[in-house]
Structure formats: C-alpha cells, structure tokens
C-alpha positions in Angstrom: 106.5 78.4 82.9 109.9 79.9 83.8 113.3 78.8 82.5 115.9 79.5 85.2 119.3 80.1 83.7 122.5 79.2 85.4 124.2 82.2 87.0 127.2 81.7 84.6 125.0 81.4 81.5 126.4 83.5 78.6 124.4 86.0 76.6 124.5 83.5 73.6 123.0 80.7 75.7 120.2 82.9 76.9 119.4 84.0 73.3 119.4 80.4 72.2 116.8 79.5 74.7 114.7 82.5 73.7 114.9 81.5 70.1 113.9 77.9 70.9 110.8 79.2 72.8 109.8 81.4 69.9 110.2 78.6 67.4 107.6 76.6 69.4 105.1 79.4 69.7 106.0 80.7 73.2 106.2 84.3 74.1 109.5 84.7 76.1 110.1 87.5 78.6 113.6 87.6 80.0 113.7 88.9 83.6 117.2 90.0 84.8 117.6 89.4 88.5 120.5 90.1 90.8 121.7 86.5 90.9 120.4 84.9 87.7 118.4 85.4 84.6 114.9 83.9 84.4 112.9 83.6 81.2 109.2 83.7 81.6 107.5 81.9 78.8 103.8 82.0 78.0 102.4 79.4 75.6 100.9 75.9 75.3 102.3 73.7 78.1 101.4 70.6 76.2 104.5 71.2 73.9 106.8 71.6 76.9 108.3 68.1 76.7 109.2 68.5 73.1 111.3 71.6 73.7 114.2 69.8 75.5 115.0 73.0 77.4 116.6 71.2 80.3 119.3 69.8 78.0 120.2 73.2 76.5 123.5 74.8 77.7 123.1 77.4 80.5 119.7 76.1 81.6 119.5 75.3 85.3 115.8 74.1 85.5 112.4 74.6 84.0 109.6 75.4 86.5 105.9 75.2 85.4 103.8 78.1 86.9 100.3 76.9 88.0 98.9 80.4 88.7 97.0 82.1 85.9 99.3 85.1 86.3 102.7 84.1 85.2 105.2 87.0 84.7 104.1 89.0 87.8 104.3 85.9 90.1 106.9 85.2 92.7 107.6 82.0 90.8 108.8 84.0 87.9 111.0 86.3 90.0 112.0 85.7 93.6 113.5 89.2 94.1 111.4 92.3 94.7 111.0 94.5 91.7 112.1 98.1 92.2 110.4 100.6 90.0 112.3 103.8 89.3 110.3 107.0 88.7 112.5 110.0 88.3 114.7 110.0 91.4 112.3 107.7 93.4 112.7 104.0 93.8 109.5 102.2 94.7 109.9 98.8 96.2 113.3 99.3 97.9 113.9 100.1 101.6 112.8 103.7 101.2 109.1 104.5 101.8 107.9 106.5 98.8 105.1 109.0 99.2 103.2 110.4 96.2 101.1 113.4 97.0 99.2 116.2 95.4 95.6 117.2 94.5 93.1 114.9 93.0 92.8 117.2 90.0 94.9 119.9 88.4 92.6 122.9 88.7 94.8 125.9 88.1 98.5 126.8 87.9 98.4 128.6 91.3 96.7 125.6 93.0 99.1 123.0 91.5 102.3 124.9 92.1 101.3 125.7 95.7 100.6 122.0 96.3 103.8 120.8 94.6 106.1 123.0 96.6 104.4 122.2 99.9 104.4 118.4 99.5 108.0 118.5 98.3 109.0 120.4 101.5 107.2 117.8 103.6 109.1 114.9 102.0 107.0 113.7 99.0 109.0 112.6 96.0 106.3 112.2 93.4 103.6 114.7 92.5 100.1 113.4 91.6 97.5 115.4 89.8 94.6 114.4 87.5 94.4 116.0 84.1 91.7 113.6 82.9 89.1 112.9 85.5 86.7 110.0 84.9 83.8 110.9 87.2 80.6 109.2 88.2 78.5 112.2 87.0 79.0 113.6 83.5 78.4 117.0 85.0 81.3 116.9 87.4 84.7 118.5 86.7 86.4 116.4 84.1 89.9 117.9 84.2 92.0 120.4 82.2 93.4 117.7 79.9 96.5 118.8 78.0 96.6 122.1 79.8 96.7 120.2 83.1 99.6 118.0 81.7 101.5 121.1 80.8 101.1 122.4 84.4 102.3 119.1 85.8 105.4 119.4 83.7 106.0 123.0 84.9 105.6 121.9 88.5 108.2 119.1 87.9 110.6 121.6 86.5 110.2 124.0 89.5 110.3 121.4 92.2 112.3 118.4 90.9 109.4 116.1 91.7 108.5 113.2 89.4 104.9 113.3 88.2 102.1 110.8 87.8 98.7 111.2 86.2 95.8 109.0 85.3 95.1 108.0 81.7 91.6 106.9 80.7 91.9 106.0 77.0 94.5 105.8 74.2 94.0 109.5 73.4 94.9 110.6 76.9 97.8 108.1 76.9 99.3 109.6 73.8 99.2 113.1 75.4 100.4 112.0 78.9 103.5 110.2 77.8 104.8 113.5 76.5 104.6 115.3 79.9 104.7 113.0 82.9 107.0 110.3 84.4 104.4 107.7 85.4 101.0 106.7 84.1 98.1 105.7 86.4 95.4 103.3 85.4 92.5 104.0 87.7 90.1 101.6 89.5 87.4 102.1 86.8 89.9 101.0 84.1 91.6 98.2 85.8 90.0 95.7 83.4 90.1 97.9 80.3 92.4 95.4 78.6 93.1 97.5 75.5 94.2 100.3 77.7 96.4 98.0 79.8 98.1 96.7 76.7 98.6 100.2 75.4 100.3 101.4 78.7 102.3 98.2 78.6 103.8 99.4 75.3 104.3 103.0 76.4 107.7 102.3 78.1 106.6 104.4 81.1 106.2 103.2 84.7 102.6 102.3 85.5 100.6 102.7 88.7 97.8 100.2 88.6 95.0 100.7 91.0 92.8 97.8 92.2 89.3 97.8 90.7 86.2 98.7 92.6 85.2 95.1 93.3 88.3 93.3 92.0 89.7 90.2 93.6 93.4 90.0 94.2 93.7 87.5 91.3 91.9 89.8 88.9 94.2 92.7 90.0 97.3 90.6 89.3 95.9 89.4 86.0 95.5 93.1 85.0 99.2 93.6 85.8 99.9 90.6 83.7 98.3 92.3 80.7 100.8 95.2 81.1 103.8 93.0 81.7 103.0 90.7 78.8 103.6 93.8 76.5 107.2 94.0 77.9 106.7 96.6 80.6 108.0 95.4 84.0 107.7 98.8 85.6 104.4 98.3 87.4 103.4 99.5 90.9 100.2 98.0 92.4 97.9 100.4 94.4 95.4 99.2 97.0 92.7 101.9 97.2 89.8 100.1 98.9 87.1 97.9 97.5 83.3 98.3 97.4 81.5 96.4 100.2 78.2 96.7 102.0 79.7 99.2 104.4 78.6 102.8 103.8 80.4 104.6 106.7 83.5 105.0 104.5 83.9 105.6 100.8 85.4 102.2 100.3 86.7 99.4 102.5 90.5 99.5 102.7 91.8 95.9 102.4 95.2 96.2 104.2 95.5 92.4 104.3 96.0 92.6 100.5 99.3 94.3 101.0 101.3 91.4 102.6 99.2 88.9 100.6 100.1 90.4 97.2 103.7 90.9 98.2 103.9 87.1 98.9 102.3 86.3 95.5 104.0 88.8 93.3 107.4 90.5 93.1 105.8 93.9 92.2 105.8 96.8 94.7 102.5 97.6 96.5 101.4 101.0 97.7 98.2 102.2 99.4 95.9 105.1 98.8 94.2 105.9 102.1 92.5 109.0 100.6 90.2 107.2 98.1 89.9 104.2 100.5 88.3 106.2 103.3 86.9 109.4 101.6 87.5 111.2 105.0 90.6 113.2 105.8 90.2 112.3 109.5 90.9 108.6 108.6 93.7 109.2 106.1 96.4 109.5 108.8 95.5 106.3 110.8 95.1 104.2 107.6 98.4 105.6 106.2 100.3 104.6 109.4 98.6 101.2 109.3 99.6 100.7 105.7 103.2 101.3 106.4 103.1 98.9 109.3 101.5 96.3 107.0 104.5 96.5 104.7 103.3 98.9 102.0 106.2 100.2 99.8 104.6 103.7 99.5 101.5 105.8 99.9 99.3 107.9 97.5 97.9 110.8 99.5 95.7 113.7 98.3 96.8 117.2 99.3 95.1 120.4 98.3 96.1 124.0 99.3 92.4 124.7 100.1 90.4 121.5 100.4 87.1 123.4 101.0 87.4 124.9 97.5 88.6 121.7 95.7 86.7 120.8 92.5 86.8 117.1 93.4 87.5 115.0 96.5 87.8 117.9 98.9 86.6 116.0 102.0 89.4 113.4 101.7 92.2 115.9 100.9 94.7 117.0 103.6 95.9 120.5 103.9 99.6 121.0 103.4 100.1 121.5 107.2 98.2 118.3 107.9 100.3 116.4 105.3 103.6 117.7 106.9 102.5 116.5 110.3 101.5 113.1 108.9 104.9 112.8 107.2 106.6 113.2 110.6 104.4 110.4 112.0 105.1 108.1 109.1 108.8 108.4 109.6 108.5 107.0 113.1 106.3 104.1 111.9 108.7 103.4 108.9 111.7 103.3 111.3 109.8 100.8 113.5 109.4 98.4 110.6 112.9 98.8 109.3 112.2 101.3 106.5 113.5 104.8 105.7 111.1 107.6 105.1 
C-alpha cells in the first residue's frame, strides 16, 4: 500500500506514520515527490484495518496497491523519477545517450572511444570490465584494471561511467571506480546481486532479462528499490524469440507500457537488441520516437578488431552521424538531445 501524506504534513507527522508502520511489521519507504510525500509500505495487508492510518495527523489517504511490484509502480509515485548520474539526468526532458565499447580492452582503445563519443554528444561512457560470456573461452574482461581505465577516461573527458557487475566481488570493486552499476540481462533475476546493488547507494542500470516478462523485469527493480535505492534506470535490450535474423527481438512496445506502469526512466539498447550495426540507427530513432528516456549504444574505434560484439558496434564517425539524426527525432517528440 501507499500512504499519501498531505502536502502540508510536517516532518514529525511523517515520522509518526513511519514508526506506526514499523510497529506493525511493515517496511516503510518514504518517496519525496514534488507536491507531496508518499510512504510505500510493504507488509501483511490483513493488518491494515488495525493501523488506523487514515486518522493520523498529516495523512491524506491510504491506497492499496494490487500489483505485485509496489515501490516501482505508478501508484506509489505519480511523478517520473529522474536518476542523476554525474552531470546527466535520466528521465527528464533531455535525451541521455550512453556510449562506448562493449568491453574495455586497452587504455588506447577506451580513451579513443571516450573522447570521440563525448565530442558527438554522449554524456555517459559505457565499458565492460567484467564480461559474462556464453563461452568460457571468450574474452572475460580486464576486471580491476578495466575499472581503473574507466576512471581515467572519466577524469580526462568529464563523462560519467557505467559498467556491469556480475557478482558481489565485482560490485565491491566497481563502486570504487564508476558512477553507475549495470545489472545485465543474464543477472536480472540474480536476487542476491539485486539486493546488493540496492544497498550500494549507486545508480543502477537494470537490463531486461533474455526472456523476461515486463512484470518480472519490474519485480527485479522492486528487489533493488526494497533495499532503499530509488536510483534505477530500466533498459530494454531485446528479448529472445523464435526469430533468428537478429540477435534478439527489440520490444519497443515495452517502452510506453513500462512508463505507464512505473515511474522509473526507461532507455533502449539497440546494439544488443539487433546485433547488427546496420540496424542500430533505425532502432535508435524508433526508440526515441516511442518515448525512451535515453539510449545505450556500442561504439568502438575499430569494430573489426573488437574482442567482443564488433558486428554491432558503430565507428565513432557513424555514431556522430547518428547523434545528428537523433537530435531531429528528439525535437519532433518534444525532447532535447
């Protein structure tokens, strides 16, 4: 349920409601909106009548939430959540583009990519230091050395950084170096990892699982938010279907659907969705038109020599040209880019 506080409720009245909820076994999560404070409460609804919350000072109304995901739902928060990562604000009017190589391979490769994507208009640098791969013989990432290179690239360019974490060990290292943590598709339902990133205090980029339903995706976000971390960005990256012509099937209908169900920002990864650089541009433009708050695009200085995902990576020149196209689409739908 959510407890909607009156816009004039005092801090003491809010705290009194929180204490009442805790006394009856509920886990309260205050959400501070522009107009009012809402307290999300997870617990046994059968005890709701005995709480007497409606009669407490400062309480406007109590609203039961019927969906299995509570804190991430629109019922818990009407206003869009804006997640701040460095100087970027994901979920506002500005279209946010995250770009960079799939994996950090070398200092020369990462710095070249970082400077070029920044020049083209990206505001967050992506780069994998820990790479969960289908084959155990594929490149697995530079680990801490890769994280150090991301931090150096951030210092040189001013870009914020995001990297994937795959377990609690990689999480402990990553929080020391990057601005945002990514939970990949393969780990979307790794509930221990979701809880750990929820406790990290860092913004989280949560990718949709390989065959996950929208509800399962939002439930994964609920795991993170239930640990007190509201800084979650959802990423649609295609789902596995019977189609084999593309790497995955990009579900663009999920963008407006999820934005109607949840207050969290939604971005799209056309690179992993298609697996083909020829399709990245069209799908990126379509994602912006569908209402995506941002894009995650793979860019490599020399895609032909990339150690992973070269066929879906744009060259810096291709990325710069795409950014010009995206500005036109963003303007057409009332967004800045």
